[in-house]
C-alpha positions in Angstrom: 0.0 0.0 0.0 1.0 3.6 -0.3 0.7 5.8 2.7 -1.7 8.6 2.9 0.7 10.7 4.8 4.5 11.1 4.7 5.9 11.9 8.1 6.3 15.6 8.4 4.3 16.4 5.3 1.2 18.6 5.3 -2.0 16.8 6.3 -5.3 17.2 4.5 -6.4 19.3 7.4 -3.5 21.7 7.2 0.1 21.9 8.1 1.4 20.4 11.4 4.0 21.6 13.7 6.3 19.0 12.3 6.1 20.2 8.7 9.4 20.1 7.0 10.9 23.3 5.6 12.1 23.4 2.0 10.0 20.4 1.0 9.8 20.1 -2.8 7.2 17.6 -4.0 6.6 15.1 -1.2 3.2 13.5 -2.0 0.4 14.0 0.6 -1.7 11.0 -0.4 -1.9 8.2 -2.9 -3.8 10.2 -5.5 -1.1 12.9 -5.4 1.5 10.2 -5.9 0.4 9.3 -9.3 0.4 13.0 -10.4 3.8 13.7 -8.9 5.5 10.5 -10.1 6.6 11.3 -13.6 9.3 8.5 -13.6 6.6 5.8 -13.4 4.9 7.2 -16.6 8.2 8.0 -18.4 10.0 5.6 -20.6 12.6 3.7 -18.6 15.8 3.5 -20.7 18.0 1.6 -18.3 17.9 -0.1 -15.0 20.3 -1.5 -12.5 19.6 -3.4 -9.3 21.5 -4.8 -6.4 20.8 -6.4 -2.9 22.9 -5.8 0.2 23.2 -7.9 3.3 22.2 -6.4 6.8 25.8 -5.6 7.7 27.5 -2.2 8.2 29.8 -2.5 5.2 26.8 -2.8 2.9 26.3 1.0 3.2 29.6 1.7 1.5 28.9 -1.0 -1.1 25.6 0.6 -1.9 27.2 4.0 -2.3 29.7 2.6 -4.7 27.0 0.8 -6.6 25.0 3.9 -7.1 28.0 6.1 -7.9 29.3 3.6 -10.5 25.9 3.2 -12.1 25.2 6.9 -12.5 28.6 7.7 -13.7 28.3 4.9 -16.2 25.0 6.6 -17.4 26.8 9.9 -17.7 24.9 11.6 -14.8 27.9 12.9 -12.9 26.1 16.1 -11.9 23.6 14.3 -9.6 25.9 11.6 -8.3 26.7 13.2 -5.0 23.0 13.9 -4.1 22.1 10.3 -5.1 24.9 8.8 -3.0 24.0 10.8 0.1 20.3 9.9 -0.1 21.1 6.2 -0.9 23.5 6.1 2.0 20.9 7.4 4.5 18.2 5.0 3.2 20.3 1.9 3.1 21.6 2.8 6.6 18.0 2.8 7.8 17.4 -0.6 6.3 20.6 -2.6 7.1 21.6 -0.8 10.4 18.5 0.4 12.1 15.9 -1.9 10.7 18.3 -4.8 10.5 17.1 -6.2 7.2 18.7 -6.6 3.8 18.2 -3.7 1.3 17.3 -3.8 -2.4 18.5 -0.9 -4.4 17.0 -0.2 -7.9 18.2 2.6 -10.2 15.9 3.6 -13.1 17.0 6.0 -15.9 14.6 8.0 -18.0 14.8 11.0 -20.2 13.7 13.2 -17.3 16.2 12.0 -14.7 17.0 9.1 -12.4 14.7 7.3 -9.9 16.3 5.3 -7.1 14.2 2.9 -4.9 15.5 1.5 -1.6 13.3 -1.4 -0.2 13.7 -3.2 3.1 11.9 -6.1 4.7 10.6 -4.3 7.8 7.3 -2.7 6.8 6.1 -2.5 10.5 8.8 0.1 11.4 7.4 3.6 11.7 4.2 3.1 9.6 2.5 6.5 9.5 -1.2 6.5 10.1 -3.7 8.1 7.7 -4.5 11.6 8.7 -2.4 11.7 11.9 0.3 14.3 12.3 3.7 12.8 12.7 6.8 14.8 13.7 10.0 13.8 11.9 12.1 15.0 14.8 15.1 17.3 14.9 17.4 17.4 11.9 20.3 17.2 14.4 19.5 13.9 15.9 21.4 10.8 14.9 18.6 8.8 13.2 15.6 9.7 11.1 17.2 12.0 8.6 16.6 9.9 5.5 13.2 11.3 4.6 14.3 14.8 5.5 17.1 14.6 3.1 14.8 13.2 0.4 12.5 16.2 0.9 15.5 18.6 0.8 17.4 17.1 -2.2 15.0 15.2 -4.4 12.6 16.6 -6.9 10.0 13.9 -6.2 10.0 11.2 -3.5 7.6 8.9 -1.7 7.2 5.7 0.4 5.4 2.6 -0.7 4.3 -0.2 1.6 3.4 -3.9 1.0 2.8 -6.7 3.5 6.5 -7.7 3.3 8.4 -4.6 2.1 8.8 -0.9 2.7 10.1 1.0 -0.2 11.4 4.6 -0.2 12.0 6.2 -3.6 13.3 9.5 -4.8 13.8 11.1 -8.2 16.6 13.5 -9.1 16.0 15.7 -12.1 18.9 16.5 -14.4 20.1 20.1 -14.2 19.4 22.3 -17.1 22.3 22.6 -19.5 22.7 24.5 -22.8 21.7 22.1 -25.5 24.6 19.9 -26.7 26.9 21.1 -23.9 28.4 18.4 -21.5 31.5 20.3 -20.4 33.3 23.4 -21.6 36.6 25.1 -21.1 38.0 28.6 -21.7 39.6 29.7 -25.0 43.4 29.1 -24.9 46.3 30.5 -26.9 47.5 28.1 -29.5 50.8 27.3 -27.7 48.9 26.1 -24.7 46.7 23.6 -26.5 47.5 19.9 -25.9 49.9 18.4 -28.4 48.6 15.7 -30.8 49.8 14.0 -34.0 48.5 15.1 -37.4 45.6 12.8 -37.0 44.4 11.7 -33.6 43.6 8.0 -33.6 41.2 6.6 -31.1 41.4 2.8 -30.8 38.0 1.2 -30.0 38.4 -2.2 -28.4 35.5 -4.2 -27.1 36.1 -6.9 -24.4 33.6 -9.7 -23.8 32.6 -11.0 -20.3 35.6 -13.5 -20.4 38.1 -10.7 -20.9 38.7 -11.6 -24.6 38.8 -9.1 -27.4 35.7 -9.2 -29.5 36.1 -6.0 -31.6 39.2 -4.1 -32.9 38.9 -1.1 -35.1 41.2 0.3 -37.8 42.7 2.9 -35.5 43.7 0.1 -33.1 45.4 -1.7 -36.0 47.3 1.5 -36.9 48.3 2.3 -33.2 49.5 -1.2 -32.2 50.3 -3.0 -35.5 47.9 -5.9 -35.1 45.3 -6.8 -37.6 41.9 -7.6 -36.1 42.1 -11.3 -36.9 45.4 -11.5 -34.9 43.8 -10.3 -31.7 40.1 -11.1 -31.7 39.4 -14.0 -29.3 42.6 -13.4 -27.3 42.6 -12.0 -23.8 43.4 -8.2 -23.5 45.9 -9.2 -20.8 48.1 -10.7 -23.5 48.7 -7.3 -24.9 48.3 -4.9 -21.9 51.5 -4.0 -20.0 49.9 -3.9 -16.6 52.4 -4.9 -13.9 51.5 -7.8 -11.6 52.9 -8.4 -8.1 52.4 -11.7 -6.2 50.0 -11.2 -3.3 48.2 -8.2 -4.7 45.0 -8.5 -6.8 45.0 -5.2 -8.6 45.1 -5.7 -12.4 43.4 -5.0 -15.7 41.1 -7.9 -15.2 39.6 -6.1 -12.2 39.5 -2.8 -14.0 37.4 -4.3 -16.8 34.8 -5.3 -14.3 34.1 -1.8 -13.1 31.2 0.2 -14.6 33.6 3.0 -15.6 37.4 3.3 -15.4 39.8 5.9 -16.7 43.6 5.9 -16.5 47.0 5.1 -18.1 48.7 1.8 -18.9 50.6 0.3 -21.9 49.8 -1.8 -24.9 52.6 -4.1 -26.2 52.5 -3.7 -30.0 53.4 -6.1 -32.8 57.0 -4.9 -32.8 57.3 -5.7 -29.1 57.4 -2.1 -27.9 55.1 -0.8 -25.3 52.9 2.2 -26.3 51.8 4.2 -23.3 48.0 4.9 -23.7 45.3 6.7 -21.9 42.2 4.6 -21.7 38.5 5.1 -20.9 36.5 1.9 -20.1 32.8 1.7 -20.0 30.9 -1.4 -19.0 27.8 -2.0 -21.1 25.1 -4.7 -21.6 23.6 -5.7 -24.9 19.9 -6.5 -25.6 20.3 -10.1 -24.3 21.9 -8.9 -21.1 25.4 -10.0 -22.0 28.0 -7.7 -20.4 31.0 -6.3 -22.2 33.5 -3.5 -21.8 34.1 -0.8 -24.4 37.7 0.6 -24.2 38.7 3.8 -25.9 42.5 4.2 -26.2 44.6 7.1 -27.3 48.3 7.8 -27.1 49.1 9.0 -23.6 50.3 12.4 -24.7 46.9 12.8 -26.5 44.9 12.1 -23.3 43.0 15.3 -23.5 40.8 13.7 -26.1 39.3 11.3 -23.6 40.1 12.6 -20.2 37.1 13.6 -18.1 37.5 17.1 -16.6 37.1 17.7 -12.9 33.6 18.5 -11.8 34.9 21.1 -9.3 37.4 23.8 -10.2 40.6 23.7 -8.3 39.9 27.0 -6.7 36.8 25.8 -5.1 38.6 23.4 -2.8 39.4 26.2 -0.4 35.8 27.2 -0.2 34.7 23.7 1.0 33.0 23.8 4.4 35.0 22.7 7.4 32.8 19.6 7.8 34.0 18.2 4.4 36.8 15.7 4.6 39.8 17.2 2.8 41.0 13.8 1.8 37.6 13.0 0.1 37.7 16.5 -1.6 41.1 15.8 -3.1 40.8 12.1 -3.9 37.0 11.9 -4.5 34.6 9.4 -3.1 34.7 6.5 -2.9 38.5 6.4 -2.5 40.2 3.4 -4.2 40.7 0.6 -1.8 44.0 -0.6 -3.4 47.4 1.1 -3.3 47.9 1.3 -7.1 44.5 2.8 -7.6 45.0 5.3 -4.8 48.4 6.4 -6.1 47.1 6.7 -9.7 44.1 8.8 -8.6 46.5 10.9 -6.5 48.8 11.8 -9.4 45.9 12.6 -11.7 44.2 14.9 -9.2 47.5 16.6 -8.4 48.2 17.2 -12.0 44.7 18.6 -12.6 44.8 20.7 -9.4 47.9 22.6 -10.6 47.0 22.4 -14.3 50.2 20.5 -15.0 51.2 18.3 -18.0 52.4 15.4 -15.8 52.6 14.3 -12.2 54.4 11.5 -10.4 54.5 9.9 -7.0 57.4 8.0 -5.4 57.4 5.9 -2.3 60.3 5.7 0.1 62.0 2.5 1.0 62.0 1.3 4.6 65.3 2.9 5.3 64.3 6.1 3.5 67.5 6.1 1.4 65.8 5.6 -1.9 62.6 6.5 -3.6 60.7 4.1 -5.9 58.4 5.3 -8.7 55.0 3.9 -8.1 52.6 6.1 -10.2 52.8 8.7 -12.9 50.6 10.4 -15.5 51.7 12.3 -18.6 55.0 10.4 -18.5 56.0 7.1 -20.1 54.9 5.2 -17.0 56.1 1.8 -18.2 59.6 3.2 -18.5 59.6 4.7 -15.0 57.6 2.3 -13.0 59.5 0.9 -10.0 62.7 2.8 -11.0 64.7 3.8 -7.9 66.7 6.9 -7.2 68.8 7.8 -4.1 67.4 10.5 -1.7 70.5 12.1 -0.3 73.7 11.0 -2.1 75.0 9.2 -5.1 74.6 9.7 -8.9 71.2 10.6 -10.0 70.1 11.5 -6.5 66.7 13.0 -5.9 67.4 16.6 -4.6 65.3 18.2 -1.9 63.1 15.1 -1.4 62.5 15.9 2.3 61.3 19.5 1.7 58.9 21.2 -0.8 60.9 22.4 -3.8 60.1 24.5 -6.9 62.3 24.4 -10.0 61.3 27.1 -12.5 63.5 25.7 -15.2 65.0 22.2 -15.1 67.4 23.0 -17.9 69.3 25.2 -15.4 69.6 22.5 -12.8 69.9 19.2 -14.8 69.5 16.1 -12.8 67.5 17.8 -10.0 64.6 15.5 -10.7 66.0 12.3 -12.4 62.5 11.0 -13.2 61.9 13.9 -15.7 65.2 13.6 -17.6 64.4 13.5 -21.3 60.7 14.0 -20.9 60.6 17.7 -22.1 59.3 19.0 -18.7 60.8 22.3 -17.7 59.2 23.4 -14.5 58.3 21.2 -11.5 57.1 21.4 -7.9 57.7 18.5 -5.5 56.6 18.0 -2.0 57.3 15.2 0.6 54.7 12.8 2.0 55.4 12.4 5.7 53.8 10.4 8.5 54.8 11.3 12.0 57.8 13.1 10.7 59.0 10.2 8.7 59.5 10.5 4.9 57.2 8.1 3.2 57.2 9.4 -0.4 57.3 12.4 -2.7 54.7 13.9 -4.9 55.5 16.1 -7.9 53.7 18.0 -10.7 55.6 19.2 -13.8 54.8 21.3 -16.8 56.4 21.7 -20.3 56.7 25.5 -19.9 59.2 27.1 -17.6 58.2 29.2 -14.6 54.8 27.7 -14.2 54.9 27.2 -10.4 55.6 29.3 -7.4 55.6 28.8 -3.6 51.8 29.2 -3.6 51.4 26.1 -5.8 53.9 24.3 -3.5 51.8 25.1 -0.5 48.6 23.9 -2.2 50.3 20.7 -3.2 51.8 20.2 0.2 48.3 20.6 1.8 47.0 17.9 -0.5 50.0 15.6 0.2 49.4 16.0 4.0 45.8 14.9 3.5 46.7 11.7 1.7 50.0 10.7 3.3 48.4 8.6 6.1 46.0 6.9 3.6 48.9 6.1 1.3 51.1 4.7 4.1 48.2 2.6 5.4 47.5 1.2 1.9 51.3 0.6 1.4 51.5 -1.4 4.6 48.4 -3.4 3.6 50.0 -4.1 0.2 53.2 -5.2 1.9 51.3 -7.6 4.1 49.5 -9.1 1.1 52.8 -9.3 -0.7 54.4 -11.1 2.2 51.5 -13.6 2.4 51.6 -14.1 -1.4 55.4 -14.4 -1.3 55.3 -17.0 1.4 52.7 -19.0 -0.5 54.7 -18.7 -3.7 57.9 -19.9 -2.0 56.1 -22.8 -0.3 54.7 -23.9 -3.6 58.1 -23.4 -5.3 59.8 -25.5 -2.7 57.3 -28.3 -3.1 57.8 -28.4 -6.8 61.6 -28.2 -6.7 61.7 -31.0 -4.1 59.5 -33.2 -6.2 62.1 -33.9 -8.8 65.8 -34.9 -9.0 66.0 -34.5 -12.7 68.4 -31.7 -13.7 66.6 -30.7 -16.9 63.2 -30.7 -15.2 64.6 -28.6 -12.3 65.9 -26.0 -14.8 62.5 -25.9 -16.5 60.7 -25.4 -13.1 63.1 -22.6 -12.2 62.2 -20.7 -15.3 58.5 -21.4 -15.3 58.2 -20.2 -11.6 59.8 -16.9 -12.5 58.0 -16.2 -15.8 55.7 -14.3 -15.8 55.2 -14.0 -12.0 58.5 -12.3 -11.3 59.9 -11.3 -14.7 59.0 -11.2 -18.4 61.8 -13.4 -19.4 64.6 -15.4 -17.7 67.7 -17.3 -18.5 69.5 -19.9 -16.4 73.3 -20.3 -16.7 75.0 -23.4 -15.2 78.6 -24.0 -14.2 79.8 -27.6 -14.3 82.9 -27.1 -12.2 85.3 -24.3 -11.0 87.3 -24.4 -14.2 84.3 -24.3 -16.5 82.7 -21.2 -18.1 79.0 -20.5 -17.5 76.8 -22.3 -20.0 73.4 -21.0 -21.2 71.2 -23.9 -20.2 67.6 -22.6 -20.4 65.7 -19.6 -21.7 62.1 -18.8 -21.3 59.9 -15.8 -22.3 56.2 -15.3 -21.6 55.8 -15.1 -25.4 57.1 -18.4 -26.8 57.8 -16.8 -30.2 60.5 -14.7 -28.7 62.5 -17.5 -26.9 64.7 -18.4 -29.9 65.6 -14.7 -30.5 66.6 -14.2 -26.9 68.6 -17.4 -26.9 70.4 -16.3 -30.0 71.1 -12.9 -28.5 72.4 -14.2 -25.2 74.6 -16.8 -26.9 76.5 -14.0 -28.7 77.4 -12.1 -25.6 79.7 -13.1 -22.8 77.8 -14.6 -19.8 77.7 -12.7 -16.6 80.5 -13.1 -14.1 79.8 -15.9 -11.5 80.1 -13.6 -8.5 79.1 -15.3 -5.3 77.9 -12.1 -3.6 74.2 -12.6 -2.6 71.5 -10.3 -4.0 70.6 -9.1 -7.5 72.9 -7.1 -9.5 72.1 -5.2 -12.7 73.5 -6.7 -16.0 73.3 -4.2 -18.8 74.9 -6.3 -21.6 71.7 -7.8 -23.0 69.9 -4.4 -23.4 73.0 -2.8 -24.9 73.6 -5.7 -27.3 69.9 -5.7 -28.2 70.0 -2.0 -28.9 73.0 -2.3 -31.2 71.4 -5.3 -33.0 68.2 -3.3 -33.5 70.2 -0.4 -34.8 72.1 -2.5 -37.3 68.9 -4.1 -38.5 67.3 -0.8 -38.9 70.2 0.6 -40.9 70.2 -2.4 -43.2 66.5 -2.0 -43.8 67.2 1.6 -44.8 70.0 0.5 -47.1 72.6 2.4 -45.1 74.9 -0.6 -44.6 76.7 -1.5 -41.4 78.0 1.2 -39.1 81.8 1.7 -39.4 83.7 -0.7 -37.2 80.7 -3.0 -36.7 80.6 -6.6 -37.9 77.3 -7.8 -39.4 75.5 -10.4 -37.3 73.5 -11.8 -40.2 69.8 -11.6 -39.7 70.3 -10.9 -36.0 67.6 -10.5 -33.4 64.4 -8.9 -34.6 63.2 -5.6 -33.3 60.7 -7.5 -31.1 63.5 -9.4 -29.5 65.4 -6.2 -28.9 62.4 -4.7 -27.2 61.8 -7.8 -25.1 65.2 -7.6 -23.5 65.5 -3.8 -23.5 64.4 -3.2 -20.0 66.2 -3.9 -16.7 68.1 -7.2 -16.4 69.3 -8.5 -13.1 71.5 -11.5 -12.3 71.2 -13.6 -9.1 73.9 -16.2 -8.2 72.9 -19.8 -7.7 75.1 -20.8 -4.7 74.9 -24.2 -3.2 77.3 -25.8 -0.7 79.6 -22.7 -0.8 80.0 -22.9 -4.6 78.5 -20.9 -7.5 76.8 -23.5 -9.7 75.1 -21.0 -12.0 73.2 -17.7 -12.4 69.5 -16.9 -12.6 69.0 -14.0 -15.0 65.7 -12.1 -14.9 64.6 -9.4 -17.4 62.0 -6.9 -18.3 60.9 -5.4 -21.7 61.9 -2.0 -22.8 62.0 0.7 -20.1 60.6 -1.5 -17.3 62.1 -1.9 -13.9 61.9 -4.5 -11.1 60.5 -3.4 -7.7 62.6 -4.2 -4.7 60.1 -6.6 -3.2 60.2 -8.7 -6.4 64.0 -8.8 -6.3 63.9 -10.0 -2.7 61.4 -12.7 -3.5 63.6 -13.7 -6.5 66.6 -13.9 -4.2 64.8 -16.3 -1.9 63.7 -18.4 -4.8 67.3 -18.5 -6.2 68.6 -20.0 -2.9 66.0 -22.8 -3.0 66.5 -23.3 -6.7 70.3 -23.5 -6.3 70.0 -26.3 -3.7 67.5 -28.2 -5.8 69.7 -27.9 -8.9 72.8 -29.0 -7.0 70.8 -32.0 -5.6 69.7 -32.9 -9.1 73.4 -32.7 -10.2 74.6 -34.9 -7.4 71.8 -37.4 -8.0 72.6 -37.4 -11.7 76.3 -38.0 -11.0 75.7 -40.8 -8.6 73.1 -42.3 -10.8 75.5 -42.3 -13.7 78.2 -43.8 -11.5 75.8 -46.5 -10.2 74.6 -47.3 -13.7 78.1 -47.6 -15.0 79.2 -49.9 -12.2 76.0 -51.9 -12.6 76.5 -52.3 -16.3 80.0 -53.6 -15.6 78.4 -56.5 -13.6 76.3 -57.5 -16.5 77.8 -59.9 -19.1 78.6 -58.5 -22.5 76.5 -59.7 -25.5 75.7 -63.3 -25.4 77.7 -65.5 -27.8 76.1 -67.1 -30.8 76.2 -70.9 -30.4 75.7 -73.1 -33.5 72.9 -75.5 -32.9 71.5 -73.9 -29.7 69.1 -71.1 -29.2 69.7 -69.0 -26.1 67.4 -66.2 -24.6 67.8 -64.3 -21.3 65.4 -62.0 -19.6 66.6 -60.1 -16.5 64.7 -57.7 -14.2 66.3 -56.1 -11.2 64.0 -55.0 -8.4 64.1 -51.4 -7.1 63.9 -48.1 -8.9 67.0 -47.2 -10.9 68.6 -50.6 -10.4 70.0 -52.4 -13.4 71.7 -55.1 -11.4 70.6 -56.8 -8.2 71.4 -60.0 -6.4 70.4 -62.2 -9.4 72.8 -62.7 -12.2 73.4 -64.8 -15.3 76.3 -65.5 -17.7 77.0 -67.5 -20.9 80.6 -67.6 -22.2 82.9 -69.7 -24.3 85.4 -72.0 -22.4 87.2 -73.7 -25.2 86.5 -74.7 -28.8 83.0 -76.2 -28.9 82.4 -75.8 -25.1 80.4 -73.0 -23.4 79.9 -72.3 -19.7 76.5 -71.0 -18.4 75.4 -69.9 -15.0 72.4 -68.4 -13.3 72.6 -67.5 -9.6 71.0 -65.6 -6.7 72.9 -63.8 -4.0 71.1 -63.3 -0.7 69.5 -59.9 -0.6 69.2 -57.1 -3.1 70.9 -53.8 -3.8 74.5 -52.7 -3.9 75.9 -55.3 -1.3 74.3 -58.2 -3.2 75.5 -56.7 -6.5 79.1 -56.7 -5.2 78.9 -60.5 -4.6 77.3 -60.8 -8.0 80.3 -59.2 -9.6 82.7 -61.4 -7.7 80.8 -64.6 -8.6 80.4 -63.8 -12.3 84.0 -62.9 -12.9 85.4 -65.7 -10.8 83.3 -68.3 -12.7 84.8 -67.1 -16.0 88.4 -67.2 -14.8 88.1 -70.6 -13.1 86.2 -72.3 -15.9 88.8 -71.2 -18.5 91.5 -72.8 -16.3 90.1 -76.2 -17.3 88.6 -77.0 -14.0 85.5 -79.2 -13.7 82.2 -77.8 -12.6 82.4 -78.9 -9.0 86.0 -77.6 -8.7 84.9 -74.2 -10.1 82.1 -73.9 -7.5 84.3 -75.1 -4.6 86.9 -72.4 -5.3 84.2 -69.8 -5.7 82.8 -70.9 -2.3 86.2 -70.2 -0.7 86.4 -66.8 -2.4 83.0 -65.8 -1.0 83.9 -66.9 2.5 87.1 -64.9 2.3 85.0 -61.8 2.1 84.3 -62.1 5.8 81.5 -59.9 7.1 80.7 -58.8 3.5 80.1 -62.3 2.3 76.7 -63.4 1.3 75.4 -67.0 0.7 74.8 -67.8 -2.9 72.6 -70.2 -4.8 74.1 -71.1 -8.2 73.3 -73.3 -11.2 76.5 -73.8 -13.2 77.0 -76.0 -16.3 79.1 -76.6 -19.4 77.4 -77.2 -22.8 78.8 -78.9 -25.9 76.7 -79.1 -29.1 76.9 -82.5 -30.7 77.2 -83.5 -34.4 73.9 -85.3 -34.3 72.0 -82.1 -33.4 71.8 -82.7 -29.7 73.6 -80.9 -26.9 75.4 -82.4 -23.9 75.3 -80.5 -20.6 77.2 -81.1 -17.4 75.3 -79.4 -14.6 75.9 -78.6 -10.9 72.9 -77.1 -8.9 74.2 -75.6 -5.7 71.1 -74.7 -3.6 69.4 -73.1 -6.7 65.9 -73.8 -8.1 66.2 -76.9 -10.3 66.4 -76.5 -14.0 63.4 -77.8 -15.9 63.7 -79.8 -19.1 60.8 -79.6 -21.6 60.7 -82.5 -24.2 59.0 -82.4 -27.5 56.1 -84.5 -26.2 55.3 -81.8 -23.7 56.6 -83.5 -20.6 58.5 -81.4 -18.0 61.1 -82.9 -15.6 63.9 -81.6 -13.4 67.3 -81.8 -15.1 69.4 -81.9 -12.0 69.5 -82.8 -8.3 69.8 -80.2 -5.5 73.1 -79.7 -3.7 74.4 -77.4 -0.9 74.5 -73.7 -1.6 77.7 -71.6 -1.6 79.0 -69.2 1.0 77.9 -71.1 4.1 80.3 -74.1 4.6 84.0 -74.4 3.9 84.1 -78.0 2.8 81.7 -78.8 0.0 81.4 -82.1 -1.8 79.8 -81.2 -5.1 79.2 -83.4 -8.2 78.1 -82.8 -11.7 75.3 -84.4 -13.6 75.1 -85.0 -17.4 72.0 -84.0 -19.3 71.4 -84.5 -23.1 69.1 -82.1 -24.9 67.6 -83.8 -27.9 66.4 -81.7 -30.9 63.3 -79.7 -29.9 64.1 -79.9 -26.1 64.2 -76.8 -23.9 66.2 -76.3 -20.7 64.7 -73.5 -18.5 66.7 -72.0 -15.7 65.2 -69.4 -13.4 65.9 -67.6 -10.1 63.6 -67.8 -7.0 62.2 -64.4 -7.9 60.2 -66.3 -10.5 59.0 -69.3 -8.5 58.3 -67.2 -5.3 56.1 -64.7 -7.1 53.1 -64.1 -4.8 49.5 -62.9 -4.8 48.3 -62.8 -1.3 48.7 -66.4 0.1 49.2 -67.9 -3.4 52.6 -68.6 -4.8 53.6 -69.6 -8.3 56.1 -72.2 -7.1 57.9 -75.0 -9.0 54.6 -76.7 -10.0 53.1 -73.5 -11.4 56.2 -72.9 -13.4 56.2 -76.4 -14.8 52.5 -76.0 -15.8 53.4 -72.8 -17.7 56.4 -74.6 -19.4 54.2 -77.4 -20.6 52.4 -74.9 -22.9 55.6 -73.9 -24.6 56.1 -76.9 -26.8 57.3 -76.0 -30.2 58.2 -72.4 -29.3 61.6 -70.9 -29.8 63.8 -70.1 -26.8 62.9 -66.4 -27.0 59.1 -67.2 -27.1 59.5 -69.6 -24.2 61.3 -66.9 -22.0 58.7 -64.3 -23.0 55.8 -66.6 -22.1 57.3 -67.4 -18.7 57.9 -63.7 -17.9 54.3 -62.8 -19.0 52.8 -65.5 -16.8 54.9 -64.3 -13.8 53.8 -60.7 -14.3 50.2 -61.6 -14.6 50.2 -63.9 -11.6 50.1 -60.9 -9.2 49.0 -57.3 -9.6 51.8 -55.7 -7.6 55.2 -54.9 -9.0 57.8 -57.6 -8.4 59.7 -57.2 -5.1 62.6 -59.5 -6.0 65.1 -59.7 -8.8 64.2 -62.1 -11.6 66.4 -63.9 -14.2 65.2 -66.4 -16.9 67.7 -68.4 -19.0 66.1 -70.5 -21.8 68.2 -72.8 -24.0 66.7 -74.8 -26.9 68.1 -77.3 -29.3 66.2 -76.7 -32.6 64.5 -79.5 -34.3 66.1 -81.0 -37.4 63.3 -80.0 -39.8 62.6 -76.6 -38.3 62.6 -73.7 -40.8 
């Protein structure tokens, strides 16, 4: 329902004592509401709605919502009134009434209507015809409707069983037709500079952040054709610095209803073009949101820049109740440091009618100033650059006191930031908190003599208002950076600890730094103290530039392997890139090579030169008191590292160095281990006329090539061959050592002409001589002589080893030897040999206990299971028999084998076999 009376409004019977002064068009009853509510009957051209929870911070969120909405609609003239009224009404709903609030903004050709609804209709319901006093304007609560009456052209209250809705309408101020903003006539020499033709790039970004539209001026400004960029994220081209732990970025700016400011676009040639941008968030007929970006060159910003609503001179006339900080920065103030600093320099420049402005923040020890924001200057070139405060080359003069320089050409170097920018006059003031220098704010102009002490005082007054807010935001950013850095280092440590592969460690080092810490990086490694640094890995965020950077770095001497901790600047890549680009440009102009220069062929492209043209730093990779390499980080043309990033990179380099050295040690030891293990394996098996031989060997354990099982097949004399298969107790290096002793001793003893039992008895003595290092050994040893009739005669000794199995052509399987005592336990052994004849088509299968003891739960393959598998191998070659046995062993259990396995299969081919 709609109330018949609004509290404090005139009643049908006449005015009451509580009637509000200066009431405009507050409705007295429902019928009047229809007459005085033109917005309801006007055509609604746009609407925006939002709901806010019943918490205190919702009031600020509602103010931001209304401000952004009206600014997006172009109604900047009524923003302040709308924000004040919305703030009061939402406060009534979420604080006093304790319910959520729904805010609806409606745009029509007449003005803007804003409705605030809560869910507490029982609160202060006025009665029809009863006089109600609104109370004193000075009391804490109850001012919402008074403000509506004082500021709104039309307003009212609607009630329903579940909601109470207060609405107000703000009419647009009368303006001359066609006039949005105007400025005075200026002499020609004071007009903003522009190229012959001002190009305005129009770029539309869809809801995912991808480019959906790219006009001809954008092609001309940045060198990309539309088909090259459409569908790609704008972040691929925007030079918008990112810092771990902070969330400010272009992705966030694209979500705002309106945004205006400076950043850079990386063109097709790799160079960053500083631009001034105006973003407007819109919605199409289907409700799909997108952002329209208008971009011009930064020095042509006057084409897009929104003028201040309030002349600078009016700041002094503000009432004492107005917050000076809000007057200077505007409301709402940015809640992030970068946004606050950028807003500060833009307001400072406009306040003093300058051509550029800049803000530097002091380091913790106040010895250096770091560029954090600028406008009207090539910000990409200057961002995060550092200059000394008191002493040293390029020092920042008078940083602790206000200073006015009427002509910088008379005092070159007084403000290093402005060198080569064309600025002539400048005023700088310090930012101080409790007497401590926290930064410096400056405004500069291209003309000399523009500033005096009066402007310095005005700028100092503004700096004093913002210093505390800037310091608070800076500390907040540092805290976020520390948390982000800690999280980054923890993740990096986990990744580096997860691999012992050298190449993978190098790749991880590069991938963790690009693009989080740097635009490109290169890793140099040093094999030993006498070796020169070697370029091992190069990575750039744009993969197409990697080869060019690698080619460039390979042509210049590597950085010196200095063990001093910390990052040091390395200028060689930028200088070499500059010279290469110069030679390339001269060749393209047909001017030939510069005198005294040697042609480098095609050389790096201009894009490569731009990619490495910024600041480059080198961090030593020190592990175990030795420099094992260098981590090189780089930025594109004119960009600098901030100190916090360098400190984070230093922490990363220490962890990466240890991981890289661990990978090196592991690789070396693995190579040594593999070399020694290979020495324990027999060379290639000899070819035996009339006998097929196949061996399959699997060592248990990761990275092991040799374990406690071993095999061998070697010639003894003409027509005679020795063969052996054994199993040393245990696995790993100790067992492998006994393996080597046994295999080499067998060869030596057998070639001395000793019989099989004599060979094994002497081997038993050699094992016992090892003392505590000795291991008992099971061994099957035999001598084989192929016969003229196609058979093969074998003399076999089985010392504690699984018995060899003989497969006949008819499919029968039987043991081919008898068990005897194993080696390495008793000194006196009485061994004997047995003679076995393999007829054509017969197979002799010898295995280690890793095959027969293969388990799955309580089941074991065993000798019987092995014999069953062998019965299915009739007619197969030796290779096929060995493969079938191994496949059956692997399939017997699902788990990986836990013991070494060796299979030796020998077969006498049939007479008629092809």
